[in-house]
N, C-alpha and C positions, 0 to 999 in steps of 0.2 A: 251364712257356714254353715255346713250337716252339723245337727246337735242331734244327738240322742236323749232317751229320758233320762237315764241313768245321774246323775250326780250334774246335770247339766254338762256333759263332755262336748267339748266340738273338737271335729274332724274333718280332715282335708282330705280329697282323692287325685291320686298322682298316677297318667297314664303312662307306659314306655314300649320301648319297639320290641317285641320278642324275638325280631331275627337279629337283633343287635345285642342279645343278651340281655333286654332288661325281666324284669320279676314280674310283667304283666301290670294290672290292677292294682293296686296300692292304697290301704287306706292307713291316717295317719291321726295320730292325738295330736292338736294342737293350745300351747299353753294360751291362755287367757292372757295374761302380762306383758309375756316375753314375744308371742307368736311361735316359739320353736316347737319346731314337727319333731314326735317320737314316733318310729315304723310302728305299726302293730300287726298288718296283716298283708299278703299276698296271693290273688286270684288268678293264675295263670291259663284259665281255659277259653282266651279270647284270642288269637292271634293280634300283634301290633295297636293295642287299645290307645290309640295314638293322643285323640280330641275327649272331654269327657264333659257332659252336662247336667249338671242336677237337676232333680223337678223343685218347683217354686215351694212343696211342701217340705225337701231336703229327705223326703223317704224313699225317691228312686233315682237312680244314677243311670245313664245310657250313655254309652263307649258306642265309635266308629272303630272298627276292623278298615285298618290302611291298607288293605291287598291287595292284587291285582283284583278277585274277584271281586272285594269289597262287601260292609256287610255291618248291622249296626245290631247292638245287645242292651239289653235291660238287666237292670239289676236293682233287687230291696237290698236298702243300705242301713236297717233302723239297727240293726248289730256290727259288731267288731270285726266283720267278716264280711262281704256281698254277697248274696245270693241272687243268682241265676231267676230272672223271671221265664221259663221260656227260653227256648234255641233260638240263637241267633238268626235275622232275616237278609237276607241279601238286598242289599239297593239296585242292582240291576243298574250299578254301575264301577269304574273302579277308582282305586286308592282315594276312599273318603278320608277327608284332612280336617272337617269338623260340622259340626251339629248344633242344631238349634231345635227347640220347644214351640210350636207357631201353631196356633186354632185345632188342639185339639191332633196334633201331629210330632213325630220327630223329623225336621227337613234335615238329610245331610247333604254337604258340598263334595261331588266327586273332584276332585282334580284330577285325578288321569285322562276323564273324557269329558271332562267339560259340565256337567252336567247336577239337577240339584232333585234327590227325590226323595220324595214324602212318603212316610209309613204312618199307621192310623194307631192310636191308644187306646188301651182299652179304659174304665173310668177306672180302677185298681194302678191303674200306670203300665203296664204290661203290653208289649206291642200286639198290635190286634191280628199283624199277620202279613202278606204279602204288600207290599209296596202300593198305594191306592193309584200313584201316577210319578210322572219323571217330568223334568223339562229341561232339553236340550240345547245348552248352549250354544252360539254361532259366535265365528269373527276369528279375528289374530291382532296383533301387532307386531311395530316393526322389530322389536329382538332376534336375532335371527334364530337361537338356540332355545329362546324361552316362550316363544308366543306364536309359536306354530298354529295354535288353535285354542279353543276356550282352555281355562283351567280355572274350575270355582275351586277357590278355597277358602271362602266364610260363608256362611247364613246363618241368622237370625232373626228373633221378631225385631222390632224395634220401638222405643218404651211405649206406645200408645198399644201397642197389640196389633194395629187395624194391618199392618202390614209384614212382610218380611224380607229381607235384605239381602243379596248375594253377590259379594265382592268378586271378581274375577280378574285374575292376574294375567291370563292368558288372552283378554281384550279391551284390557285397559278400561274397563267399566264397573260400573253399580249396577244392579237391576233390582227394583223395588215389584216385588212379587204379590200376590194374594193365593191363596188354592179357590178353585171353581171344580165340583166334585171329586174334591181329591187328588186333585194334579193341580202344581203350581202353576201359574199365571203369570205372562210380565206384565205389570201395568206399563211402567217407564223404565227405558234402559237409559243412563245415563253417563254421559264420556270423561273420563277422566284423562290427564298430558298423555298423548301417544309415548311407549313406552316405560311409564312410572311402576308401571306392573304392579297394584295396587294388590296386599294380600289378607289385611284384616280393617274393621271399621268397631271404632268405639262412641257410643253417644253421649254427648253435654247431659248431664242430669238434669240443666235448663228445659230440653228438648229440643231447641233450633238449631243445635249444630250438631256434625257430626265431624270425626277426625276420621281419615285412610291412612294408617302406614304402609309404605312403598316399601316394594322388595326389591326389585332394579333400581330405583336409585334412593338412596338414605333420605327421605324426606315423609312428610306428613301431609297430605292435604286438606288442608278447611274445607268443609262444606255448610253452606244452609241448607238445614234441614226441615219442612214443610208436610208434620204430620197427619193435617185435614188433607191434601192434595195427593200425599205422596212423592214428594218432589226433592230431589238435591240438587243443590248448587254448588257448584267446586267454586270458591272463592282466590285464597289463596296457596299456595304449597312453601313450606318451612324444612331446614335441615333441622338433620337430625345428628348431624356430628361437624363438631368446630372445623372442620378442613376436608380436603377430599380425601376420601378411606384410598391406600395403597394399592384397594382389588377391589372386587365385590366387595360388598357391606353387607347384604343380604339381613338386611332388616325386619322384624320377626311378631312381637307382640305389642301392645296396646293398651293402657289403662288409663284412666281419666279418676282424680280422686271425686269421692261423693259431693265433696263441697263443690265442681268442679272447677278448682283453682288452677291447679296442675294436671297436666297429664306424661304419663311414662311411656317411655319404648323400649324394647331392646332389642340390640345391635350384634347378632352371628359372628359376623369378618370380624371386627373389632371389640368381641367381649364385653361389650358395655351396656350400661343405662343411661336413657337420657333423658333429664326432666327438662321441660317445658312448660314457660307461666300462659294462662290463659287473660289475653286480654282483649280491648275490642275491636281491632286491628287485626286478630289470629292467635298466635302464640310466636312466644319469643325463647328461643334454647338458653338457658340459664348454667345447666352442667352436666355432666355427663363422669359417670361412676365405674369401677370394674362390677363387671357381675359376679365377681367371685368363683369361679368354672370358666367352663367355655362351650359355645354354640349353646346360646339363651333360647331357646327355643318357643319358649309361649313366657307370658308372664302375668302374673295375676293379684289382686292387692284387696287389702280387707281388714279395717279396725285400725289402719297407719303402720299395718306393715304391708311390705310387698315382696312375693317368693317367684323366684327366674326358676324354670325346668330345664339346666345345661346337658343339653344331648351328650356333647361327646367328653366332656367328664364326668360323666353320671351322676349327679345328683341337682338336690335341690336349696339353691340359696334365699336364705329371708333376712330383711333388710328393714330395721324401723325408719320411719320416714319424720324428718322433722316438720312440724307444723307450721312453720312460718317461711322456710325457705324452700320447703318441697323435695328436700337432698337425702336420699337413700342412705342410710351405714348400716355396711353389713354387722351381721350378728349370727352368723351359724349356718351351717349346711346337714345336710342328711343324706347318706349315699344312695343313690338309685338309679342301677345302672341304665342308661340310653334312657332317661326322664325326656318326657317329648311335653308336659302338660300339669298341670297343678290346677285344680278346683277347689275353693274355700266358699263357696254360697254366691 
């Protein structure tokens, strides 16, 4: 979790859609004992900062601008108010929805055009300039409306730091990549079930498994991960809801507990958080609880608490997690219009 030097205060950062009335990039203080958030400041200089990522040292925050043009920005966050580190950099891709830090670059997943862009970083964490390269995904899926072409939805490094992994909803696949002279390059592409619509992936802390939450079907695909060879093998698919939803469910976020015993997901159409227990043969759904708002777009966890960014109700809710059962208990919320993401380290 981000921490400044004054009295060891801990902070969180919240993204929001300014086009829908959101306050932009929000800083909050985090209570150590309760996990409660108190809003500190808001910066609205970047349109639609929908997803955020912190540098490993917690001093620099990166944000995508989820617009038709697409951009990424860097901020110094050692004080109460994020300070821009230069101008936003266009990513040469439309509607970036996610970003991750890999091999001295920021990588953005550009949903609109289905590509991944690499932007180099300076030693101080600022963006070094224009993108150094871009990888265009290709392919489609069977869903008539959502899979007519590629839609890169997430990109992140694997736990070993050797690979970058991009998840594409439009092509029902996960691409394992490297950087070649600053340009993302595909090492191997791995197919998931046609029509599943993979959205986000989270690694088990043991490093041997990965879990992919699917947006077009309310499931999680359990995969075996081999960091040595950069290989992903789908094993089984587990529902995140106890019954068939009445309509489209739209799962969104996924979090694995630090001890590797539980996986939590958020589902927007049902406004619930799901609790899945990790087992030798995969996962088992054990409970669902209300998310405390409407349309939980993103989910984050830290120090025994879960946080849901509820886009349509315009709030961030937090939950204390039972250490034995893994079931979250609603504890409170703060108002953030059009909330899209919360990052706590």
